[in-house]
Biopython code that builds the backbone (N, CA, C, O; Angstrom):
import numpy as np
from Bio.PDB.StructureBuilder import StructureBuilder

atoms = [
    (1, "UNK", "N", (5.827, 4.218, -15.200)),
    (1, "UNK", "CA", (5.557, 2.933, -15.831)),
    (1, "UNK", "C", (6.283, 1.789, -15.129)),
    (1, "UNK", "O", (5.813, 0.652, -15.145)),
    (2, "UNK", "N", (7.407, 2.081, -14.524)),
    (2, "UNK", "CA", (8.180, 1.018, -13.882)),
    (2, "UNK", "C", (7.386, 0.327, -12.777)),
    (2, "UNK", "O", (7.495, -0.887, -12.603)),
    (3, "UNK", "N", (6.590, 1.088, -12.032)),
    (3, "UNK", "CA", (5.789, 0.492, -10.965)),
    (3, "UNK", "C", (4.744, -0.467, -11.532)),
    (3, "UNK", "O", (4.435, -1.478, -10.901)),
    (4, "UNK", "N", (4.197, -0.169, -12.706)),
    (4, "UNK", "CA", (3.223, -1.053, -13.344)),
    (4, "UNK", "C", (3.880, -2.352, -13.805)),
    (4, "UNK", "O", (3.286, -3.426, -13.715)),
    (5, "UNK", "N", (5.096, -2.241, -14.294)),
    (5, "UNK", "CA", (5.819, -3.440, -14.727)),
    (5, "UNK", "C", (6.130, -4.338, -13.526)),
    (5, "UNK", "O", (6.090, -5.564, -13.635)),
    (6, "UNK", "N", (6.437, -3.726, -12.391)),
    (6, "UNK", "CA", (6.694, -4.495, -11.178)),
    (6, "UNK", "C", (5.414, -5.192, -10.707)),
    (6, "UNK", "O", (5.453, -6.346, -10.280)),
    (7, "UNK", "N", (4.289, -4.492, -10.786)),
    (7, "UNK", "CA", (3.013, -5.099, -10.429)),
    (7, "UNK", "C", (2.714, -6.299, -11.325)),
    (7, "UNK", "O", (2.291, -7.346, -10.833)),
    (8, "UNK", "N", (2.925, -6.162, -12.616)),
    (8, "UNK", "CA", (2.694, -7.274, -13.542)),
    (8, "UNK", "C", (3.600, -8.459, -13.213)),
    (8, "UNK", "O", (3.163, -9.609, -13.256)),
    (9, "UNK", "N", (4.848, -8.181, -12.889)),
    (9, "UNK", "CA", (5.790, -9.249, -12.536)),
    (9, "UNK", "C", (5.329, -9.981, -11.274)),
    (9, "UNK", "O", (5.334, -11.211, -11.227)),
    (10, "UNK", "N", (4.935, -9.225, -10.266)),
    (10, "UNK", "CA", (4.491, -9.838, -9.008)),
    (10, "UNK", "C", (3.193, -10.619, -9.177)),
    (10, "UNK", "O", (3.020, -11.689, -8.593)),
    (11, "UNK", "N", (2.293, -10.079, -9.971)),
    (11, "UNK", "CA", (1.031, -10.771, -10.231)),
    (11, "UNK", "C", (1.278, -12.093, -10.957)),
    (11, "UNK", "O", (0.671, -13.110, -10.618)),
    (12, "UNK", "N", (2.153, -12.084, -11.939)),
    (12, "UNK", "CA", (2.493, -13.311, -12.661)),
    (12, "UNK", "C", (3.120, -14.328, -11.714)),
    (12, "UNK", "O", (2.822, -15.520, -11.782)),
    (13, "UNK", "N", (3.977, -13.855, -10.845)),
    (13, "UNK", "CA", (4.615, -14.744, -9.869)),
    (13, "UNK", "C", (3.571, -15.361, -8.945)),
    (13, "UNK", "O", (3.611, -16.560, -8.670)),
    (14, "UNK", "N", (2.630, -14.535, -8.464)),
    (14, "UNK", "CA", (1.571, -15.008, -7.575)),
    (14, "UNK", "C", (0.693, -16.058, -8.253)),
    (14, "UNK", "O", (0.362, -17.082, -7.656)),
    (15, "UNK", "N", (0.322, -15.794, -9.501)),
    (15, "UNK", "CA", (-0.541, -16.721, -10.239)),
    (15, "UNK", "C", (0.234, -17.884, -10.864)),
    (15, "UNK", "O", (-0.356, -18.782, -11.465)),
    (16, "UNK", "N", (1.557, -17.856, -10.716)),
    (16, "UNK", "CA", (2.443, -18.898, -11.254)),
    (16, "UNK", "C", (2.271, -19.049, -12.762)),
    (16, "UNK", "O", (2.103, -20.150, -13.286)),
    (17, "UNK", "N", (2.317, -17.902, -13.439)),
    (17, "UNK", "CA", (2.249, -17.858, -14.899)),
    (17, "UNK", "C", (3.447, -17.058, -15.407)),
    (17, "UNK", "O", (4.123, -16.374, -14.638)),
    (18, "UNK", "N", (3.695, -17.154, -16.700)),
    (18, "UNK", "CA", (4.863, -16.485, -17.281)),
    (18, "UNK", "C", (4.722, -14.972, -17.297)),
    (18, "UNK", "O", (5.684, -14.267, -16.991)),
    (19, "UNK", "N", (3.543, -14.450, -17.649)),
    (19, "UNK", "CA", (3.315, -13.008, -17.746)),
    (19, "UNK", "C", (1.918, -12.648, -17.272)),
    (19, "UNK", "O", (1.026, -13.496, -17.213)),
    (20, "UNK", "N", (1.744, -11.379, -16.938)),
    (20, "UNK", "CA", (0.421, -10.852, -16.608)),
    (20, "UNK", "C", (0.322, -9.442, -17.190)),
    (20, "UNK", "O", (1.323, -8.851, -17.594)),
    (21, "UNK", "N", (-0.897, -8.918, -17.224)),
    (21, "UNK", "CA", (-1.122, -7.567, -17.739)),
    (21, "UNK", "C", (-1.860, -6.746, -16.703)),
    (21, "UNK", "O", (-2.718, -7.253, -15.980)),
    (22, "UNK", "N", (-1.517, -5.488, -16.642)),
    (22, "UNK", "CA", (-2.168, -4.549, -15.731)),
    (22, "UNK", "C", (-2.810, -3.443, -16.553)),
    (22, "UNK", "O", (-2.139, -2.786, -17.350)),
    (23, "UNK", "N", (-4.112, -3.237, -16.361)),
    (23, "UNK", "CA", (-4.835, -2.186, -17.064)),
    (23, "UNK", "C", (-5.112, -1.054, -16.084)),
    (23, "UNK", "O", (-5.592, -1.300, -14.977)),
    (24, "UNK", "N", (-4.819, 0.171, -16.470)),
    (24, "UNK", "CA", (-4.979, 1.307, -15.570)),
    (24, "UNK", "C", (-6.371, 1.917, -15.601)),
    (24, "UNK", "O", (-6.753, 2.552, -14.618)),
    (25, "UNK", "N", (-7.120, 1.772, -16.620)),
    (25, "UNK", "CA", (-8.430, 2.413, -16.732)),
    (25, "UNK", "C", (-9.517, 1.554, -16.080)),
    (25, "UNK", "O", (-9.482, 0.327, -16.167)),
    (26, "UNK", "N", (-10.482, 2.210, -15.427)),
    (26, "UNK", "CA", (-11.570, 1.489, -14.753)),
    (26, "UNK", "C", (-12.380, 0.642, -15.730)),
    (26, "UNK", "O", (-12.896, -0.410, -15.352)),
    (27, "UNK", "N", (-12.496, 1.082, -16.967)),
    (27, "UNK", "CA", (-13.268, 0.322, -17.949)),
    (27, "UNK", "C", (-12.604, -1.004, -18.293)),
    (27, "UNK", "O", (-13.219, -1.865, -18.922)),
    (28, "UNK", "N", (-11.369, -1.168, -17.889)),
    (28, "UNK", "CA", (-10.637, -2.410, -18.156)),
    (28, "UNK", "C", (-10.807, -3.442, -17.040)),
    (28, "UNK", "O", (-10.284, -4.552, -17.138)),
    (29, "UNK", "N", (-11.537, -3.080, -15.976)),
    (29, "UNK", "CA", (-11.705, -3.990, -14.842)),
    (29, "UNK", "C", (-12.266, -5.342, -15.249)),
    (29, "UNK", "O", (-11.801, -6.378, -14.774)),
    (30, "UNK", "N", (-13.254, -5.338, -16.117)),
    (30, "UNK", "CA", (-13.892, -6.595, -16.509)),
    (30, "UNK", "C", (-12.866, -7.548, -17.123)),
    (30, "UNK", "O", (-12.850, -8.734, -16.796)),
    (31, "UNK", "N", (-12.027, -7.045, -17.995)),
    (31, "UNK", "CA", (-11.011, -7.890, -18.620)),
    (31, "UNK", "C", (-9.967, -8.369, -17.639)),
    (31, "UNK", "O", (-9.535, -9.520, -17.696)),
    (32, "UNK", "N", (-9.560, -7.498, -16.741)),
    (32, "UNK", "CA", (-8.540, -7.857, -15.758)),
    (32, "UNK", "C", (-9.076, -8.885, -14.772)),
    (32, "UNK", "O", (-8.437, -9.910, -14.533)),
    (33, "UNK", "N", (-10.235, -8.618, -14.205)),
    (33, "UNK", "CA", (-10.808, -9.515, -13.203)),
    (33, "UNK", "C", (-11.078, -10.888, -13.806)),
    (33, "UNK", "O", (-10.749, -11.907, -13.199)),
    (34, "UNK", "N", (-11.669, -10.922, -14.983)),
    (34, "UNK", "CA", (-11.988, -12.223, -15.585)),
    (34, "UNK", "C", (-10.730, -12.975, -16.013)),
    (34, "UNK", "O", (-10.753, -14.202, -16.110)),
    (35, "UNK", "N", (-9.635, -12.262, -16.271)),
    (35, "UNK", "CA", (-8.375, -12.929, -16.628)),
    (35, "UNK", "C", (-7.697, -13.532, -15.402)),
    (35, "UNK", "O", (-6.992, -14.535, -15.511)),
    (36, "UNK", "N", (-7.906, -12.933, -14.253)),
    (36, "UNK", "CA", (-7.245, -13.388, -13.020)),
    (36, "UNK", "C", (-8.034, -14.498, -12.330)),
    (36, "UNK", "O", (-7.444, -15.427, -11.778)),
    (37, "UNK", "N", (-9.362, -14.406, -12.359)),
    (37, "UNK", "CA", (-10.205, -15.358, -11.649)),
    (37, "UNK", "C", (-10.718, -16.449, -12.570)),
    (37, "UNK", "O", (-10.797, -16.270, -13.786)),
    (38, "UNK", "N", (-11.065, -17.582, -11.976)),
    (38, "UNK", "CA", (-11.653, -18.681, -12.725)),
    (38, "UNK", "C", (-12.809, -19.278, -11.957)),
    (38, "UNK", "O", (-13.140, -18.818, -10.864)),
    (39, "UNK", "N", (-13.429, -20.307, -12.525)),
    (39, "UNK", "CA", (-14.634, -20.877, -11.906)),
    (39, "UNK", "C", (-14.348, -21.547, -10.562)),
    (39, "UNK", "O", (-15.280, -21.810, -9.803)),
    (40, "UNK", "N", (-13.083, -21.828, -10.253)),
    (40, "UNK", "CA", (-12.742, -22.438, -8.965)),
    (40, "UNK", "C", (-12.519, -21.390, -7.871)),
    (40, "UNK", "O", (-12.320, -21.750, -6.711)),
    (41, "UNK", "N", (-12.548, -20.100, -8.220)),
    (41, "UNK", "CA", (-12.308, -19.025, -7.270)),
    (41, "UNK", "C", (-13.598, -18.520, -6.638)),
    (41, "UNK", "O", (-14.695, -18.767, -7.141)),
    (42, "UNK", "N", (-13.444, -17.803, -5.522)),
    (42, "UNK", "CA", (-14.572, -17.190, -4.818)),
    (42, "UNK", "C", (-14.278, -15.704, -4.668)),
    (42, "UNK", "O", (-13.186, -15.324, -4.245)),
    (43, "UNK", "N", (-15.245, -14.865, -5.011)),
    (43, "UNK", "CA", (-15.115, -13.419, -4.875)),
    (43, "UNK", "C", (-16.018, -12.974, -3.733)),
    (43, "UNK", "O", (-17.210, -13.281, -3.722)),
    (44, "UNK", "N", (-15.450, -12.253, -2.774)),
    (44, "UNK", "CA", (-16.242, -11.637, -1.715)),
    (44, "UNK", "C", (-16.280, -10.160, -2.065)),
    (44, "UNK", "O", (-15.276, -9.458, -1.947)),
    (45, "UNK", "N", (-17.450, -9.690, -2.498)),
    (45, "UNK", "CA", (-17.579, -8.408, -3.172)),
    (45, "UNK", "C", (-18.459, -7.417, -2.422)),
    (45, "UNK", "O", (-19.534, -7.770, -1.937)),
    (46, "UNK", "N", (-17.999, -6.188, -2.334)),
    (46, "UNK", "CA", (-18.792, -5.099, -1.768)),
    (46, "UNK", "C", (-19.962, -4.795, -2.714)),
    (46, "UNK", "O", (-19.782, -4.776, -3.931)),
    (47, "UNK", "N", (-21.142, -4.562, -2.167)),
    (47, "UNK", "CA", (-22.313, -4.306, -3.001)),
    (47, "UNK", "C", (-22.189, -3.029, -3.836)),
    (47, "UNK", "O", (-22.923, -2.856, -4.809)),
    (48, "UNK", "N", (-21.274, -2.142, -3.468)),
    (48, "UNK", "CA", (-21.105, -0.894, -4.203)),
    (48, "UNK", "C", (-19.923, -0.926, -5.173)),
    (48, "UNK", "O", (-19.497, 0.125, -5.653)),
    (49, "UNK", "N", (-19.392, -2.104, -5.466)),
    (49, "UNK", "CA", (-18.320, -2.193, -6.453)),
    (49, "UNK", "C", (-18.791, -1.634, -7.792)),
    (49, "UNK", "O", (-19.973, -1.689, -8.128)),
    (50, "UNK", "N", (-17.839, -1.097, -8.541)),
    (50, "UNK", "CA", (-18.141, -0.554, -9.866)),
    (50, "UNK", "C", (-18.667, -1.664, -10.771)),
    (50, "UNK", "O", (-18.256, -2.818, -10.650)),
    (51, "UNK", "N", (-19.572, -1.312, -11.674)),
    (51, "UNK", "CA", (-20.181, -2.290, -12.585)),
    (51, "UNK", "C", (-19.136, -3.062, -13.381)),
    (51, "UNK", "O", (-19.349, -4.233, -13.694)),
    (52, "UNK", "N", (-18.018, -2.437, -13.712)),
    (52, "UNK", "CA", (-16.988, -3.140, -14.488)),
    (52, "UNK", "C", (-16.344, -4.257, -13.677)),
    (52, "UNK", "O", (-15.961, -5.285, -14.236)),
    (53, "UNK", "N", (-16.220, -4.065, -12.366)),
    (53, "UNK", "CA", (-15.683, -5.124, -11.506)),
    (53, "UNK", "C", (-16.687, -6.266, -11.410)),
    (53, "UNK", "O", (-16.314, -7.436, -11.500)),
    (54, "UNK", "N", (-17.949, -5.930, -11.228)),
    (54, "UNK", "CA", (-19.000, -6.942, -11.152)),
    (54, "UNK", "C", (-19.059, -7.741, -12.454)),
    (54, "UNK", "O", (-19.166, -8.967, -12.427)),
    (55, "UNK", "N", (-18.989, -7.049, -13.589)),
    (55, "UNK", "CA", (-18.987, -7.736, -14.886)),
    (55, "UNK", "C", (-17.817, -8.693, -15.007)),
    (55, "UNK", "O", (-17.976, -9.813, -15.493)),
    (56, "UNK", "N", (-16.643, -8.263, -14.567)),
    (56, "UNK", "CA", (-15.469, -9.131, -14.612)),
    (56, "UNK", "C", (-15.644, -10.369, -13.762)),
    (56, "UNK", "O", (-15.257, -11.466, -14.166)),
    (57, "UNK", "N", (-16.225, -10.200, -12.587)),
    (57, "UNK", "CA", (-16.480, -11.357, -11.711)),
    (57, "UNK", "C", (-17.446, -12.324, -12.381)),
    (57, "UNK", "O", (-17.242, -13.537, -12.337)),
    (58, "UNK", "N", (-18.477, -11.804, -12.990)),
    (58, "UNK", "CA", (-19.460, -12.660, -13.672)),
    (58, "UNK", "C", (-18.830, -13.385, -14.859)),
    (58, "UNK", "O", (-19.072, -14.573, -15.071)),
    (59, "UNK", "N", (-18.018, -12.658, -15.630)),
    (59, "UNK", "CA", (-17.355, -13.284, -16.789)),
    (59, "UNK", "C", (-16.402, -14.393, -16.376)),
    (59, "UNK", "O", (-16.194, -15.346, -17.126)),
    (60, "UNK", "N", (-15.826, -14.274, -15.196)),
    (60, "UNK", "CA", (-14.858, -15.275, -14.735)),
    (60, "UNK", "C", (-15.531, -16.586, -14.330)),
    (60, "UNK", "O", (-14.877, -17.626, -14.259)),
    (61, "UNK", "N", (-16.830, -16.533, -14.067)),
    (61, "UNK", "CA", (-17.615, -17.673, -13.585)),
    (61, "UNK", "C", (-17.234, -18.099, -12.162)),
    (61, "UNK", "O", (-17.569, -19.200, -11.726)),
    (62, "UNK", "N", (-16.529, -17.215, -11.443)),
    (62, "UNK", "CA", (-16.204, -17.472, -10.041)),
    (62, "UNK", "C", (-17.483, -17.380, -9.206)),
    (62, "UNK", "O", (-18.440, -16.708, -9.591)),
    (63, "UNK", "N", (-17.488, -18.060, -8.063)),
    (63, "UNK", "CA", (-18.603, -17.912, -7.123)),
    (63, "UNK", "C", (-18.510, -16.506, -6.537)),
    (63, "UNK", "O", (-17.417, -16.042, -6.212)),
    (64, "UNK", "N", (-19.645, -15.829, -6.401)),
    (64, "UNK", "CA", (-19.648, -14.450, -5.918)),
    (64, "UNK", "C", (-20.512, -14.339, -4.673)),
    (64, "UNK", "O", (-21.684, -14.713, -4.685)),
    (65, "UNK", "N", (-19.929, -13.827, -3.603)),
    (65, "UNK", "CA", (-20.658, -13.530, -2.368)),
    (65, "UNK", "C", (-20.637, -12.020, -2.205)),
    (65, "UNK", "O", (-19.565, -11.416, -2.161)),
    (66, "UNK", "N", (-21.807, -11.405, -2.115)),
    (66, "UNK", "CA", (-21.909, -9.953, -1.992)),
    (66, "UNK", "C", (-22.257, -9.597, -0.554)),
    (66, "UNK", "O", (-23.146, -10.204, 0.044)),
    (67, "UNK", "N", (-21.556, -8.613, 0.000)),
    (67, "UNK", "CA", (-21.858, -8.156, 1.346)),
    (67, "UNK", "C", (-22.228, -6.670, 1.296)),
    (67, "UNK", "O", (-21.765, -5.944, 0.417)),
    (68, "UNK", "N", (-23.064, -6.220, 2.241)),
    (68, "UNK", "CA", (-23.451, -4.812, 2.284)),
    (68, "UNK", "C", (-22.232, -3.912, 2.524)),
    (68, "UNK", "O", (-21.302, -4.286, 3.239)),
    (69, "UNK", "N", (-22.253, -2.745, 1.925)),
    (69, "UNK", "CA", (-21.162, -1.783, 2.068)),
    (69, "UNK", "C", (-20.950, -1.405, 3.531)),
    (69, "UNK", "O", (-21.910, -1.191, 4.271)),
    (70, "UNK", "N", (-19.691, -1.325, 3.938)),
    (70, "UNK", "CA", (-19.282, -0.912, 5.283)),
    (70, "UNK", "C", (-19.738, -1.879, 6.372)),
    (70, "UNK", "O", (-20.075, -1.456, 7.478)),
    (71, "UNK", "N", (-19.748, -3.160, 6.065)),
    (71, "UNK", "CA", (-20.100, -4.172, 7.072)),
    (71, "UNK", "C", (-18.996, -5.214, 7.126)),
    (71, "UNK", "O", (-19.151, -6.317, 6.601)),
    (72, "UNK", "N", (-17.902, -4.874, 7.749)),
    (72, "UNK", "CA", (-16.758, -5.776, 7.783)),
    (72, "UNK", "C", (-17.067, -7.079, 8.519)),
    (72, "UNK", "O", (-16.455, -8.104, 8.221)),
    (73, "UNK", "N", (-17.984, -7.064, 9.456)),
    (73, "UNK", "CA", (-18.342, -8.289, 10.174)),
    (73, "UNK", "C", (-18.945, -9.309, 9.220)),
    (73, "UNK", "O", (-18.568, -10.481, 9.242)),
    (74, "UNK", "N", (-19.876, -8.874, 8.387)),
    (74, "UNK", "CA", (-20.504, -9.788, 7.422)),
    (74, "UNK", "C", (-19.493, -10.255, 6.386)),
    (74, "UNK", "O", (-19.540, -11.403, 5.944)),
    (75, "UNK", "N", (-18.576, -9.368, 5.996)),
    (75, "UNK", "CA", (-17.547, -9.735, 5.028)),
    (75, "UNK", "C", (-16.660, -10.822, 5.628)),
    (75, "UNK", "O", (-16.348, -11.803, 4.953)),
    (76, "UNK", "N", (-16.252, -10.665, 6.874)),
    (76, "UNK", "CA", (-15.405, -11.658, 7.531)),
    (76, "UNK", "C", (-16.146, -12.982, 7.673)),
    (76, "UNK", "O", (-15.558, -14.048, 7.490)),
    (77, "UNK", "N", (-17.440, -12.914, 8.000)),
    (77, "UNK", "CA", (-18.238, -14.128, 8.128)),
    (77, "UNK", "C", (-18.324, -14.856, 6.786)),
    (77, "UNK", "O", (-18.230, -16.082, 6.744)),
    (78, "UNK", "N", (-18.501, -14.115, 5.695)),
    (78, "UNK", "CA", (-18.533, -14.711, 4.356)),
    (78, "UNK", "C", (-17.219, -15.399, 4.046)),
    (78, "UNK", "O", (-17.194, -16.490, 3.476)),
    (79, "UNK", "N", (-16.139, -14.758, 4.421)),
    (79, "UNK", "CA", (-14.816, -15.316, 4.171)),
    (79, "UNK", "C", (-14.623, -16.621, 4.934)),
    (79, "UNK", "O", (-14.141, -17.604, 4.371)),
    (80, "UNK", "N", (-14.996, -16.637, 6.209)),
    (80, "UNK", "CA", (-14.854, -17.860, 7.014)),
    (80, "UNK", "C", (-15.734, -18.980, 6.480)),
    (80, "UNK", "O", (-15.311, -20.136, 6.451)),
    (81, "UNK", "N", (-16.960, -18.652, 6.056)),
    (81, "UNK", "CA", (-17.864, -19.653, 5.497)),
    (81, "UNK", "C", (-17.251, -20.289, 4.261)),
    (81, "UNK", "O", (-17.298, -21.509, 4.103)),
    (82, "UNK", "N", (-16.678, -19.480, 3.387)),
    (82, "UNK", "CA", (-16.061, -19.996, 2.166)),
    (82, "UNK", "C", (-14.875, -20.878, 2.503)),
    (82, "UNK", "O", (-14.675, -21.909, 1.860)),
    (83, "UNK", "N", (-14.085, -20.497, 3.496)),
    (83, "UNK", "CA", (-12.924, -21.297, 3.878)),
    (83, "UNK", "C", (-13.353, -22.646, 4.450)),
    (83, "UNK", "O", (-12.752, -23.673, 4.132)),
    (84, "UNK", "N", (-14.374, -22.650, 5.280)),
    (84, "UNK", "CA", (-14.841, -23.905, 5.875)),
    (84, "UNK", "C", (-15.353, -24.875, 4.808)),
    (84, "UNK", "O", (-15.221, -26.091, 4.948)),
    (85, "UNK", "N", (-15.922, -24.337, 3.771)),
    (85, "UNK", "CA", (-16.478, -25.177, 2.721)),
    (85, "UNK", "C", (-15.485, -25.396, 1.593)),
    (85, "UNK", "O", (-15.873, -25.736, 0.476)),
    (86, "UNK", "N", (-14.225, -25.204, 1.878)),
    (86, "UNK", "CA", (-13.146, -25.405, 0.900)),
    (86, "UNK", "C", (-13.345, -24.587, -0.361)),
    (86, "UNK", "O", (-13.137, -25.078, -1.471)),
    (87, "UNK", "N", (-13.749, -23.338, -0.187)),
    (87, "UNK", "CA", (-13.842, -22.429, -1.322)),
    (87, "UNK", "C", (-15.189, -22.376, -2.006)),
    (87, "UNK", "O", (-15.406, -21.520, -2.863)),
    (88, "UNK", "N", (-16.101, -23.268, -1.651)),
    (88, "UNK", "CA", (-17.419, -23.185, -2.308)),
    (88, "UNK", "C", (-18.378, -22.504, -1.342)),
    (88, "UNK", "O", (-18.466, -22.880, -0.173)),
    (89, "UNK", "N", (-19.088, -21.511, -1.833)),
    (89, "UNK", "CA", (-20.005, -20.750, -0.960)),
    (89, "UNK", "C", (-21.430, -21.192, -1.178)),
    (89, "UNK", "O", (-22.343, -20.671, -0.538)),
]
sb = StructureBuilder()
sb.init_structure("model")
sb.init_model(0)
sb.init_chain("A")
sb.init_seg("    ")
for serial, (resi, resn, name, xyz) in enumerate(atoms, 1):
    if name == "N":
        sb.init_residue(resn, " ", resi, " ")
    sb.init_atom(name, np.array(xyz, "f"), 0.0, 1.0, " ", f" {name:<3s}", serial, name[0])
structure = sb.get_structure()
């Protein structure tokens, strides 16, 4: 459990908030992802991500760019495009 508490502490520090929560079960992905991301964020997502991750991204209202599985070139291109446009894809 100590490693999970350290992860929560680091995540809170990164997001500049007082506390954060870490869920260990895959079914909790939607809640975790939507709590971390907001409408000003951009998600670069593998097309084979678990449905719970996809649901979390949708709930967050973040912009979502999907790339084909195992295509790091397209993923990198998506990332550069988002950076050039100041986060909007």
